[in-house]
N, CA, C and O atoms as a GROMACS GRO file, in nm:
protein
  416
    1MET      N    1  12.392   7.424  10.604
    1MET     CA    2  12.464   7.475  10.421
    1MET      C    3  12.388   7.571  10.403
    1MET      O    4  12.282   7.538  10.350
    2VAL      N    5  12.403   7.701  10.430
    2VAL     CA    6  12.324   7.791  10.327
    2VAL      C    7  12.313   7.819  10.175
    2VAL      O    8  12.413   7.845  10.107
    3ILE      N    9  12.184   7.814  10.123
    3ILE     CA   10  12.195   7.865   9.968
    3ILE      C   11  12.160   7.978   9.941
    3ILE      O   12  12.057   8.031   9.980
    4GLU      N   13  12.264   8.036   9.854
    4GLU     CA   14  12.236   8.218   9.825
    4GLU      C   15  12.175   8.197   9.681
    4GLU      O   16  12.230   8.122   9.600
    5LYS      N   17  12.050   8.271   9.649
    5LYS     CA   18  12.022   8.310   9.528
    5LYS      C   19  12.085   8.483   9.474
    5LYS      O   20  12.099   8.575   9.554
    6PRO      N   21  12.104   8.489   9.376
    6PRO     CA   22  12.127   8.615   9.326
    6PRO      C   23  12.047   8.683   9.315
    6PRO      O   24  11.950   8.624   9.267
    7VAL      N   25  12.013   8.867   9.350
    7VAL     CA   26  11.958   8.909   9.324
    7VAL      C   27  11.972   8.984   9.179
    7VAL      O   28  12.077   9.040   9.146
    8GLN      N   29  11.886   8.982   9.119
    8GLN     CA   30  11.889   9.052   8.974
    8GLN      C   31  11.873   9.204   8.973
    8GLN      O   32  11.962   9.263   8.911
    9SER      N   33  11.776   9.283   9.031
    9SER     CA   34  11.721   9.411   8.959
    9SER      C   35  11.698   9.446   9.110
    9SER      O   36  11.657   9.372   9.200
   10MET      N   37  11.740   9.597   9.115
   10MET     CA   38  11.652   9.664   9.240
   10MET      C   39  11.460   9.636   9.286
   10MET      O   40  11.397   9.637   9.392
   11ARG      N   41  11.424   9.613   9.141
   11ARG     CA   42  11.268   9.622   9.200
   11ARG      C   43  11.256   9.462   9.255
   11ARG      O   44  11.157   9.423   9.317
   12GLU      N   45  11.382   9.367   9.220
   12GLU     CA   46  11.386   9.205   9.316
   12GLU      C   47  11.375   9.265   9.416
   12GLU      O   48  11.264   9.278   9.468
   13LEU      N   49  11.519   9.331   9.486
   13LEU     CA   50  11.501   9.326   9.596
   13LEU      C   51  11.453   9.428   9.678
   13LEU      O   52  11.486   9.444   9.795
   14LYS      N   53  11.378   9.494   9.619
   14LYS     CA   54  11.271   9.597   9.708
   14LYS      C   55  11.139   9.456   9.752
   14LYS      O   56  11.080   9.439   9.859
   15ARG      N   57  11.133   9.399   9.660
   15ARG     CA   58  11.032   9.301   9.658
   15ARG      C   59  11.049   9.188   9.779
   15ARG      O   60  10.960   9.161   9.859
   16LEU      N   61  11.174   9.130   9.778
   16LEU     CA   62  11.210   8.993   9.876
   16LEU      C   63  11.255   9.110   9.986
   16LEU      O   64  11.301   9.044  10.079
   17ILE      N   65  11.263   9.245  10.019
   17ILE     CA   66  11.304   9.300  10.144
   17ILE      C   67  11.114   9.298  10.179
   17ILE      O   68  11.086   9.208  10.257
   18LYS      N   69  11.032   9.354  10.148
   18LYS     CA   70  10.899   9.353  10.187
   18LYS      C   71  10.865   9.217  10.196
   18LYS      O   72  10.764   9.194  10.263
   19ALA      N   73  10.943   9.091  10.131
   19ALA     CA   74  10.824   8.959  10.202
   19ALA      C   75  10.953   8.870  10.293
   19ALA      O   76  10.959   8.749  10.313
   20LEU      N   77  11.040   8.968  10.332
   20LEU     CA   78  11.121   8.860  10.404
   20LEU      C   79  11.116   8.810  10.575
   20LEU      O   80  11.122   8.874  10.679
   21ASP      N   81  11.102   8.644  10.541
   21ASP     CA   82  11.049   8.553  10.717
   21ASP      C   83  11.122   8.633  10.810
   21ASP      O   84  11.164   8.747  10.793
   22LEU      N   85  11.133   8.543  10.934
   22LEU     CA   86  11.262   8.543  11.006
   22LEU      C   87  11.364   8.489  11.005
   22LEU      O   88  11.459   8.521  11.077
   23ASP      N   89  11.365   8.390  10.920
   23ASP     CA   90  11.454   8.306  10.871
   23ASP      C   91  11.546   8.331  10.751
   23ASP      O   92  11.656   8.283  10.725
   24GLU      N   93  11.484   8.404  10.696
   24GLU     CA   94  11.555   8.456  10.554
   24GLU      C   95  11.633   8.577  10.554
   24GLU      O   96  11.608   8.678  10.620
   25GLY      N   97  11.708   8.564  10.493
   25GLY     CA   98  11.806   8.755  10.498
   25GLY      C   99  11.833   8.795  10.313
   25GLY      O  100  11.790   8.747  10.208
   26ILE      N  101  11.936   8.918  10.351
   26ILE     CA  102  11.933   8.956  10.212
   26ILE      C  103  12.111   9.017  10.253
   26ILE      O  104  12.141   9.092  10.346
   27ARG      N  105  12.177   8.973  10.182
   27ARG     CA  106  12.325   9.027  10.140
   27ARG      C  107  12.381   9.100  10.022
   27ARG      O  108  12.386   9.058   9.906
   28ALA      N  109  12.416   9.198  10.061
   28ALA     CA  110  12.483   9.321   9.939
   28ALA      C  111  12.586   9.359   9.966
   28ALA      O  112  12.625   9.353  10.083
   29VAL      N  113  12.656   9.407   9.875
   29VAL     CA  114  12.794   9.448   9.860
   29VAL      C  115  12.771   9.658   9.886
   29VAL      O  116  12.703   9.727   9.810
   30GLY      N  117  12.824   9.698   9.974
   30GLY     CA  118  12.836   9.746   9.986
   30GLY      C  119  12.925   9.870   9.918
   30GLY      O  120  13.009   9.846   9.832
   31SER      N  121  12.888  10.059   9.982
   31SER     CA  122  12.975  10.108   9.869
   31SER      C  123  13.080  10.241   9.995
   31SER      O  124  13.158  10.331   9.964
   32PHE      N  125  13.034  10.196  10.125
   32PHE     CA  126  13.103  10.267  10.228
   32PHE      C  127  13.255  10.288  10.204
   32PHE      O  128  13.325  10.197  10.159
   33LYS      N  129  13.298  10.394  10.231
   33LYS     CA  130  13.444  10.437  10.203
   33LYS      C  131  13.486  10.425  10.338
   33LYS      O  132  13.606  10.395  10.338
   34ALA      N  133  13.452  10.432  10.426
   34ALA     CA  134  13.501  10.425  10.585
   34ALA      C  135  13.503  10.254  10.604
   34ALA      O  136  13.509  10.231  10.725
   35LEU      N  137  13.501  10.157  10.542
   35LEU     CA  138  13.464  10.025  10.525
   35LEU      C  139  13.560   9.960  10.446
   35LEU      O  140  13.540   9.982  10.327
   36ARG      N  141  13.650   9.890  10.467
   36ARG     CA  142  13.733   9.811  10.395
   36ARG      C  143  13.601   9.685  10.308
   36ARG      O  144  13.520   9.599  10.342
   37GLY      N  145  13.655   9.751  10.181
   37GLY     CA  146  13.608   9.654  10.075
   37GLY      C  147  13.434   9.682  10.048
   37GLY      O  148  13.339   9.615  10.008
   38GLY      N  149  13.462   9.840  10.103
   38GLY     CA  150  13.349   9.882  10.057
   38GLY      C  151  13.213   9.839  10.204
   38GLY      O  152  13.139   9.925  10.251
   39GLY      N  153  13.212   9.721  10.241
   39GLY     CA  154  13.174   9.654  10.269
   39GLY      C  155  13.038   9.592  10.281
   39GLY      O  156  12.965   9.618  10.186
   40PHE      N  157  12.991   9.526  10.362
   40PHE     CA  158  12.880   9.393  10.359
   40PHE      C  159  12.730   9.519  10.431
   40PHE      O  160  12.733   9.599  10.525
   41ILE      N  161  12.608   9.479  10.326
   41ILE     CA  162  12.510   9.536  10.427
   41ILE      C  163  12.427   9.409  10.455
   41ILE      O  164  12.393   9.347  10.354
   42PHE      N  165  12.388   9.361  10.574
   42PHE     CA  166  12.272   9.248  10.587
   42PHE      C  167  12.153   9.281  10.604
   42PHE      O  168  12.139   9.370  10.689
   43ILE      N  169  12.040   9.235  10.545
   43ILE     CA  170  11.930   9.295  10.596
   43ILE      C  171  11.850   9.159  10.679
   43ILE      O  172  11.840   9.054  10.616
   44SER      N  173  11.808   9.167  10.791
   44SER     CA  174  11.708   9.076  10.820
   44SER      C  175  11.575   9.153  10.892
   44SER      O  176  11.580   9.272  10.923
   45THR      N  177  11.469   9.078  10.912
   45THR     CA  178  11.354   9.121  11.000
   45THR      C  179  11.355   9.067  11.156
   45THR      O  180  11.405   8.958  11.182
   46VAL      N  181  11.328   9.106  11.205
   46VAL     CA  182  11.336   9.075  11.383
   46VAL      C  183  11.202   9.064  11.436
   46VAL      O  184  11.115   9.136  11.387
   47HIS      N  185  11.174   8.986  11.524
   47HIS     CA  186  11.036   8.914  11.582
   47HIS      C  187  11.081   8.988  11.758
   47HIS      O  188  11.150   8.939  11.848
   48THR      N  189  11.006   9.118  11.750
   48THR     CA  190  11.004   9.169  11.876
   48THR      C  191  10.890   9.260  11.881
   48THR      O  192  10.822   9.278  11.780
   49SER      N  193  10.860   9.325  12.002
   49SER     CA  194  10.725   9.382  12.064
   49SER      C  195  10.721   9.520  12.001
   49SER      O  196  10.615   9.580  11.981
   50SER      N  197  10.894   9.590  11.957
   50SER     CA  198  10.906   9.712  11.919
   50SER      C  199  10.888   9.747  11.798
   50SER      O  200  10.887   9.650  11.723
   51PRO      N  201  10.872   9.851  11.745
   51PRO     CA  202  10.813   9.896  11.617
   51PRO      C  203  10.955   9.886  11.512
   51PRO      O  204  10.946   9.900  11.390
   52GLU      N  205  11.055   9.864  11.565
   52GLU     CA  206  11.198   9.850  11.432
   52GLU      C  207  11.145   9.653  11.400
   52GLU      O  208  11.140   9.553  11.470
   53ASN      N  209  11.125   9.678  11.291
   53ASN     CA  210  11.078   9.505  11.229
   53ASN      C  211  11.217   9.481  11.164
   53ASN      O  212  11.263   9.367  11.162
   54TYR      N  213  11.274   9.568  11.120
   54TYR     CA  214  11.422   9.540  11.018
   54TYR      C  215  11.533   9.573  11.093
   54TYR      O  216  11.532   9.660  11.180
   55CYS      N  217  11.664   9.484  11.052
   55CYS     CA  218  11.781   9.509  11.125
   55CYS      C  219  11.871   9.500  10.988
   55CYS      O  220  11.879   9.408  10.906
   56ILE      N  221  11.932   9.618  10.993
   56ILE     CA  222  12.061   9.613  10.902
   56ILE      C  223  12.226   9.659  10.958
   56ILE      O  224  12.284   9.758  11.003
   57ASN      N  225  12.253   9.525  10.925
   57ASN     CA  226  12.436   9.482  10.976
   57ASN      C  227  12.517   9.526  10.859
   57ASN      O  228  12.519   9.486  10.743
   58ILE      N  229  12.604   9.650  10.941
   58ILE     CA  230  12.698   9.640  10.812
   58ILE      C  231  12.822   9.631  10.852
   58ILE      O  232  12.854   9.715  10.936
   59SER      N  233  12.922   9.537  10.812
   59SER     CA  234  13.043   9.522  10.790
   59SER      C  235  13.177   9.511  10.738
   59SER      O  236  13.194   9.425  10.651
   60GLU      N  237  13.222   9.542  10.754
   60GLU     CA  238  13.372   9.508  10.689
   60GLU      C  239  13.376   9.404  10.562
   60GLU      O  240  13.319   9.296  10.573
   61ARG      N  241  13.428   9.431  10.470
   61ARG     CA  242  13.432   9.269  10.340
   61ARG      C  243  13.564   9.263  10.342
   61ARG      O  244  13.633   9.362  10.316
   62ILE      N  245  13.598   9.182  10.363
   62ILE     CA  246  13.733   9.131  10.439
   62ILE      C  247  13.795   9.024  10.342
   62ILE      O  248  13.758   8.906  10.353
   63TYR      N  249  13.892   9.063  10.243
   63TYR     CA  250  13.905   8.911  10.165
   63TYR      C  251  13.987   8.822  10.237
   63TYR      O  252  14.067   8.872  10.315
   64ASP      N  253  13.982   8.666  10.223
   64ASP     CA  254  14.021   8.555  10.358
   64ASP      C  255  14.127   8.495  10.230
   64ASP      O  256  14.077   8.426  10.141
   65GLU      N  257  14.201   8.512  10.230
   65GLU     CA  258  14.352   8.426  10.106
   65GLU      C  259  14.304   8.295  10.100
   65GLU      O  260  14.293   8.223  10.001
   66GLY      N  261  14.263   8.259  10.277
   66GLY     CA  262  14.313   8.079  10.303
   66GLY      C  263  14.162   8.050  10.213
   66GLY      O  264  14.181   7.992  10.106
   67ALA      N  265  13.999   8.088  10.248
   67ALA     CA  266  13.923   8.090  10.154
   67ALA      C  267  13.890   8.137  10.015
   67ALA      O  268  13.799   8.086   9.951
   68LYS      N  269  13.968   8.238   9.968
   68LYS     CA  270  13.986   8.306   9.805
   68LYS      C  271  13.813   8.353   9.854
   68LYS      O  272  13.724   8.310   9.780
   69THR      N  273  13.786   8.411   9.935
   69THR     CA  274  13.667   8.426   9.890
   69THR      C  275  13.662   8.628   9.994
   69THR      O  276  13.765   8.674  10.043
   70TYR      N  277  13.539   8.698  10.001
   70TYR     CA  278  13.535   8.832  10.067
   70TYR      C  279  13.426   8.743  10.211
   70TYR      O  280  13.335   8.661  10.194
   71LEU      N  281  13.476   8.794  10.334
   71LEU     CA  282  13.427   8.782  10.452
   71LEU      C  283  13.384   8.892  10.537
   71LEU      O  284  13.437   9.003  10.527
   72PRO      N  285  13.295   8.869  10.619
   72PRO     CA  286  13.254   9.010  10.706
   72PRO      C  287  13.341   8.978  10.830
   72PRO      O  288  13.369   8.865  10.870
   73GLY      N  289  13.373   9.080  10.876
   73GLY     CA  290  13.450   9.096  10.947
   73GLY      C  291  13.513   9.265  11.015
   73GLY      O  292  13.508   9.378  10.966
   74GLY      N  293  13.551   9.231  11.105
   74GLY     CA  294  13.599   9.407  11.131
   74GLY      C  295  13.514   9.480  11.191
   74GLY      O  296  13.450   9.448  11.291
   75LYS      N  297  13.511   9.598  11.122
   75LYS     CA  298  13.401   9.720  11.192
   75LYS      C  299  13.262   9.700  11.157
   75LYS      O  300  13.221   9.705  11.041
   76GLU      N  301  13.200   9.680  11.244
   76GLU     CA  302  12.993   9.678  11.210
   76GLU      C  303  12.934   9.765  11.304
   76GLU      O  304  12.972   9.821  11.406
   77GLU      N  305  12.820   9.758  11.233
   77GLU     CA  306  12.718   9.903  11.298
   77GLU      C  307  12.565   9.847  11.266
   77GLU      O  308  12.530   9.822  11.151
   78PHE      N  309  12.482   9.832  11.378
   78PHE     CA  310  12.374   9.765  11.341
   78PHE      C  311  12.244   9.959  11.307
   78PHE      O  312  12.267  10.068  11.360
   79HIS      N  313  12.139   9.930  11.221
   79HIS     CA  314  12.067  10.019  11.245
   79HIS      C  315  11.931   9.930  11.240
   79HIS      O  316  11.921   9.810  11.216
   80TYR      N  317  11.824  10.030  11.273
   80TYR     CA  318  11.724   9.929  11.274
   80TYR      C  319  11.591  10.030  11.201
   80TYR      O  320  11.590  10.153  11.210
   81PHE      N  321  11.489   9.954  11.135
   81PHE     CA  322  11.440  10.032  11.100
   81PHE      C  323  11.291   9.995  11.135
   81PHE      O  324  11.273   9.910  11.222
   82SER      N  325  11.164  10.065  11.062
   82SER     CA  326  10.985  10.013  11.105
   82SER      C  327  10.939   9.955  10.964
   82SER      O  328  10.844   9.878  10.962
   83ASP      N  329  10.991   9.984  10.872
   83ASP     CA  330  10.924   9.981  10.698
   83ASP      C  331  10.997   9.944  10.622
   83ASP      O  332  11.111   9.990  10.620
   84ALA      N  333  10.955   9.847  10.531
   84ALA     CA  334  11.025   9.820  10.411
   84ALA      C  335  11.120   9.908  10.292
   84ALA      O  336  11.221   9.887  10.226
   85ASP      N  337  11.006  10.036  10.314
   85ASP     CA  338  11.039  10.125  10.232
   85ASP      C  339  11.163  10.197  10.267
   85ASP      O  340  11.245  10.236  10.184
   86GLU      N  341  11.170  10.212  10.395
   86GLU     CA  342  11.268  10.277  10.494
   86GLU      C  343  11.415  10.164  10.420
   86GLU      O  344  11.508  10.199  10.347
   87VAL      N  345  11.386  10.046  10.467
   87VAL     CA  346  11.506   9.960  10.447
   87VAL      C  347  11.518   9.987  10.306
   87VAL      O  348  11.632  10.030  10.285
   88PHE      N  349  11.454   9.982  10.207
   88PHE     CA  350  11.466   9.991  10.079
   88PHE      C  351  11.572  10.082  10.022
   88PHE      O  352  11.666  10.056   9.946
   89ARG      N  353  11.524  10.233  10.098
   89ARG     CA  354  11.586  10.338  10.077
   89ARG      C  355  11.738  10.372  10.119
   89ARG      O  356  11.806  10.463  10.071
   90PHE      N  357  11.773  10.284  10.213
   90PHE     CA  358  11.894  10.287  10.246
   90PHE      C  359  11.962  10.249  10.215
   90PHE      O  360  12.064  10.316  10.196
   91VAL      N  361  11.957  10.077  10.179
   91VAL     CA  362  12.014  10.033  10.089
   91VAL      C  363  12.008  10.058   9.925
   91VAL      O  364  12.098  10.023   9.850
   92GLU      N  365  11.916  10.108   9.892
   92GLU     CA  366  11.963  10.144   9.755
   92GLU      C  367  12.079  10.271   9.777
   92GLU      O  368  12.172  10.276   9.697
   93ARG      N  369  12.070  10.371   9.885
   93ARG     CA  370  12.172  10.499   9.904
   93ARG      C  371  12.321  10.470   9.890
   93ARG      O  372  12.410  10.533   9.832
   94ASN      N  373  12.324  10.307   9.990
   94ASN     CA  374  12.479  10.271  10.030
   94ASN      C  375  12.505  10.115   9.957
   94ASN      O  376  12.603  10.051   9.996
   95ALA      N  377  12.427  10.063   9.863
   95ALA     CA  378  12.514   9.932   9.777
   95ALA      C  379  12.566   9.981   9.650
   95ALA      O  380  12.525  10.065   9.570
   96ALA      N  381  12.693   9.884   9.653
   96ALA     CA  382  12.737   9.910   9.561
   96ALA      C  383  12.702   9.948   9.432
   96ALA      O  384  12.594   9.893   9.414
   97LYS      N  385  12.730  10.006   9.338
   97LYS     CA  386  12.630   9.980   9.162
   97LYS      C  387  12.760   9.966   9.064
   97LYS      O  388  12.862  10.035   9.062
   98PRO      N  389  12.717   9.833   8.972
   98PRO     CA  390  12.611   9.795   8.990
   98PRO      C  391  12.572   9.700   9.112
   98PRO      O  392  12.662   9.666   9.190
   99LEU      N  393  12.438   9.655   9.133
   99LEU     CA  394  12.396   9.609   9.240
   99LEU      C  395  12.463   9.430   9.234
   99LEU      O  396  12.458   9.344   9.146
  100GLN      N  397  12.548   9.433   9.432
  100GLN     CA  398  12.531   9.278   9.409
  100GLN      C  399  12.478   9.250   9.497
  100GLN      O  400  12.546   9.281   9.595
  101ALA      N  401  12.354   9.188   9.536
  101ALA     CA  402  12.347   9.136   9.644
  101ALA      C  403  12.276   8.962   9.623
  101ALA      O  404  12.256   8.910   9.513
  102TRP      N  405  12.252   8.908   9.732
  102TRP     CA  406  12.209   8.771   9.757
  102TRP      C  407  12.114   8.753   9.826
  102TRP      O  408  12.126   8.805   9.938
  103SER      N  409  11.989   8.682   9.800
  103SER     CA  410  11.938   8.637   9.901
  103SER      C  411  11.963   8.515   9.977
  103SER      O  412  12.042   8.429   9.938
  104TYR      N  413  11.902   8.508  10.076
  104TYR     CA  414  11.915   8.374  10.165
  104TYR      C  415  11.810   8.300  10.252
  104TYR      O  416  11.842   8.198  10.313
   0.00000   0.00000   0.00000
């Protein structure tokens, strides 16, 4: 079972991105017009010898009637970044306002 903790502010989000471990992640609601429900933004770190240390996975945000909640699905794309500040700027531009995000 994954336990999620709400992210309360952009300042907290930036701090969490910089401190991410390999077994942690962040999920935020996006504001992408081309994706159902505005999309989800998933942020994680990657363990690789490449200079890209962070991965952002963007997927559609689809309401599941059976589960009575939004789930990721449909279209998705991946973006890779070398540092936490780049990741934060991407999320800051593309996350729904007000921020709806959770760390896990």
